[in-house]
C-alpha positions as MATLAB code, in Angstrom:
seq = 'MRGLFCLLLPVLAFANPPLTDDAESLHIVNLNLDFKPGWTLQLHSRVRTFENMSSFNQFRAGPILMVQLKPKLLGLAGYYFIDQNRRVVYQDFHVHRVWMGAQVRAVSRPMWTMDARSITERFISSEFADYFRFRNRLMVNGNGNGNGKKWLPFISAEVLRQQTIWYGRFTVGMQYRPRRGVLTSLGYEYRPSPIGSPSHILATMIQFERLRRIPPHID';
ca = [
      33.050    3.416   -2.946;
      36.261    4.460   -1.156;
      34.735    3.117    1.915;
      34.434   -0.308    0.107;
      37.937   -0.298   -1.087;
      39.189    0.168    3.009;
      37.201   -2.887    3.679;
      39.795   -4.547    1.772;
      43.058   -3.472    3.529;
      43.084   -5.986    6.789;
      42.396   -8.783    4.012;
      45.149   -7.522    1.899;
      47.709   -6.816    4.592;
      47.330  -10.667    6.186;
      46.896  -12.688    2.379;
      49.873  -14.130    1.382;
      49.450  -15.983   -1.418;
      51.313  -19.696   -1.771;
      51.615  -21.585   -4.695;
      48.834  -23.206   -5.110;
      45.126  -22.168   -4.141;
      41.860  -24.865   -4.046;
      39.013  -24.388   -5.193;
      35.648  -24.845   -2.677;
      32.336  -24.638   -2.225;
      29.924  -23.669    0.972;
      26.155  -24.166    1.133;
      24.191  -22.763    4.073;
      20.829  -23.290    5.043;
      19.281  -21.313    7.957;
      15.871  -21.230    9.829;
      14.898  -18.152   12.085;
      12.464  -18.490   14.599;
      11.328  -14.940   16.276;
      10.052  -16.729   19.841;
       9.733  -13.139   21.807;
      10.212   -9.645   20.528;
      13.719   -9.172   20.296;
      14.987  -12.581   20.487;
      15.924  -14.675   17.430;
      16.809  -17.975   17.055;
      18.496  -19.395   14.110;
      18.970  -22.958   13.112;
      22.189  -22.651   11.423;
      23.388  -25.383    8.787;
      26.389  -25.649    6.400;
      28.470  -28.180    4.046;
      31.626  -27.400    2.725;
      33.490  -29.347   -0.513;
      37.530  -28.738   -0.996;
      40.039  -29.750   -3.512;
      38.253  -28.041   -5.986;
      35.087  -29.226   -5.497;
      36.105  -32.510   -5.243;
      35.746  -33.991   -1.629;
      33.525  -33.659    1.490;
      35.811  -30.859    3.583;
      33.094  -30.143    6.716;
      29.538  -29.925    7.911;
      28.558  -28.383   11.541;
      24.790  -27.205   12.587;
      24.076  -25.840   16.098;
      22.077  -23.099   17.383;
      22.412  -19.277   17.119;
      20.686  -16.481   19.502;
      20.397  -13.165   18.342;
      19.328  -10.625   20.932;
      18.441   -7.000   20.310;
      20.306   -4.830   22.912;
      19.357   -1.861   21.656;
      18.131   -0.322   18.385;
      21.615   -0.371   16.581;
      23.287   -3.451   19.196;
      22.702   -6.586   18.264;
      23.907   -9.397   21.312;
      25.384  -12.904   19.508;
      25.971  -16.338   20.808;
      25.744  -20.070   18.892;
      27.282  -23.338   19.526;
      28.511  -25.502   16.477;
      29.182  -29.689   15.872;
      31.345  -29.853   13.327;
      32.202  -33.365   11.561;
      35.640  -31.786   10.042;
      37.732  -33.922    7.057;
      41.597  -34.369    7.002;
      43.012  -33.183    3.511;
      44.412  -36.464    1.920;
      43.949  -39.306    4.798;
      40.064  -38.177    5.064;
      40.034  -39.243    8.409;
      36.710  -37.375   10.227;
      36.932  -35.579   13.759;
      34.760  -33.799   15.374;
      35.105  -30.059   16.793;
      33.279  -28.236   19.533;
      32.651  -24.486   18.604;
      31.729  -22.074   20.741;
      31.166  -18.253   20.618;
      29.507  -14.748   21.581;
      30.265  -11.064   20.310;
      28.163   -8.285   18.991;
      27.174   -6.451   15.688;
      26.542   -2.498   15.411;
      24.565   -1.023   13.163;
      27.955    1.604   12.336;
      26.411    3.480    8.986;
      22.880    3.375    7.592;
      22.193    5.021    4.333;
      19.486    5.154    2.009;
      20.971    3.335   -0.100;
      23.373    0.540    2.065;
      24.532    0.113    5.533;
      27.291   -1.152    7.159;
      27.339   -3.300    9.797;
      30.244   -4.213   12.658;
      30.893   -7.324   14.749;
      33.438   -8.602   16.832;
      33.138  -12.326   18.477;
      35.295  -14.529   20.641;
      35.196  -18.226   19.351;
      36.324  -21.237   21.518;
      37.459  -24.610   19.650;
      37.102  -27.813   21.420;
      38.538  -30.699   20.459;
      39.965  -33.992   21.316;
      42.233  -33.971   18.642;
      43.869  -31.171   19.503;
      44.509  -28.564   22.472;
      42.042  -25.901   23.139;
      42.404  -22.655   21.699;
      40.305  -19.277   21.583;
      40.116  -17.406   17.990;
      38.986  -13.269   17.458;
      37.255  -12.145   14.968;
      36.497   -8.561   13.607;
      34.468   -7.663   10.625;
      32.933   -5.134    8.708;
      29.898   -5.806    5.938;
      28.192   -3.437    3.646;
      24.970   -4.320    2.246;
      23.016   -2.635   -0.302;
      19.058   -1.419    1.214;
      16.231   -1.894   -0.467;
      15.029    0.905    1.077;
      11.601    0.165    0.659;
      11.601    0.460   -3.391;
      10.798   -3.435   -3.565;
      14.623   -4.315   -5.127;
      15.452   -7.997   -5.011;
      18.728   -8.273   -5.875;
      21.116   -6.225   -3.129;
      24.860   -6.647   -3.349;
      27.103   -7.393    0.119;
      31.000   -7.052    0.339;
      32.726   -7.435    3.715;
      36.191   -8.051    4.992;
      37.286   -9.211    7.883;
      40.610   -9.741   10.349;
      40.902  -12.870   12.317;
      43.522  -13.881   15.135;
      43.546  -17.490   15.754;
      46.189  -18.186   18.674;
      49.553  -16.371   17.568;
      48.412  -15.530   13.394;
      46.810  -12.551   12.126;
      45.107  -13.522    8.836;
      42.161  -11.708    7.094;
      38.764  -13.124    4.724;
      37.225  -10.911    1.687;
      33.771  -11.623    0.641;
      31.654  -10.444   -2.148;
      28.180  -11.058   -3.691;
      24.506  -10.590   -4.095;
      21.330  -11.276   -1.745;
      18.015  -12.378   -3.684;
      14.800  -12.283   -2.208;
      12.262  -14.680   -3.465;
       9.388  -13.914   -1.749;
       8.692  -12.370    1.859;
      10.064  -14.850    4.233;
      12.866  -16.162    2.082;
      16.570  -14.833    1.440;
      19.004  -16.411   -0.517;
      22.635  -15.250   -1.329;
      25.294  -16.198   -4.035;
      28.741  -15.614   -3.356;
      32.523  -15.467   -3.390;
      34.705  -15.755   -0.272;
      38.670  -15.526   -0.536;
      39.666  -17.526    2.534;
      43.602  -17.676    3.757;
      44.828  -20.218    5.971;
      46.513  -19.785    8.941;
      48.388  -23.515    8.434;
      47.905  -24.030    5.006;
      46.596  -22.771    1.294;
      44.349  -20.113    0.546;
      40.900  -21.174   -0.746;
      38.629  -19.163   -3.448;
      34.534  -20.155   -1.753;
      31.385  -20.462   -4.086;
      29.219  -20.145   -1.556;
      25.326  -19.848   -1.479;
      22.204  -19.206    0.871;
      19.140  -20.316    1.963;
      17.499  -18.530    4.734;
      13.901  -19.061    6.056;
      12.731  -16.403    8.293;
       9.692  -14.673   10.223;
       8.617  -11.012    8.540;
      10.066   -9.179   11.861;
      13.894   -8.040   10.253;
      16.752   -7.473   11.994;
      20.405   -6.719   11.573;
      21.725   -9.119    9.041;
      23.484  -11.904   10.255;
      26.103  -13.778    7.624;
      28.757  -16.142    9.451;
];
């Protein structure tokens, strides 16, 4: 458990709660296609609400390519088309987000595993000057270890650098596998914003996948 507390330190260091926080929801649907050994194409989509879950905030969709470079090393690359809604004025604008990086299985134990991920993102839009964002995350997953457990916990902490601003994120929740080829999760995320109030997010996910397993990717 000491290791889990260490995961929280980057988030606690960069989180500076203002007077008003927001309650949001985030709903993810993924489809994983294993079209060759060691290569998985994930078709990713998500919808996000904000303003106490009363208003549409964002829709995004796009492909994610995951390549097993070594037994413990996963290469990642992706693209999202994003429809983003502005607060207060409720006007939509579009963002193109391109990213790539890698994920490493840092620790593997009978009851849990730890993955470290580092990626670089490029945000492109006519609404602002294009910019990069850098992300580094540690994620701990409960491990069923072949014993048939359907409910498994997860926890993660992430540090991000957007232009000159540093901030963090924290996520905790449970994964549930109702049957082979289907993975669901329910979680809570604390997400500070580099330019506004932080958010408390209720997140759900359903993922359809082939039987072959790869290290988990949850964005």
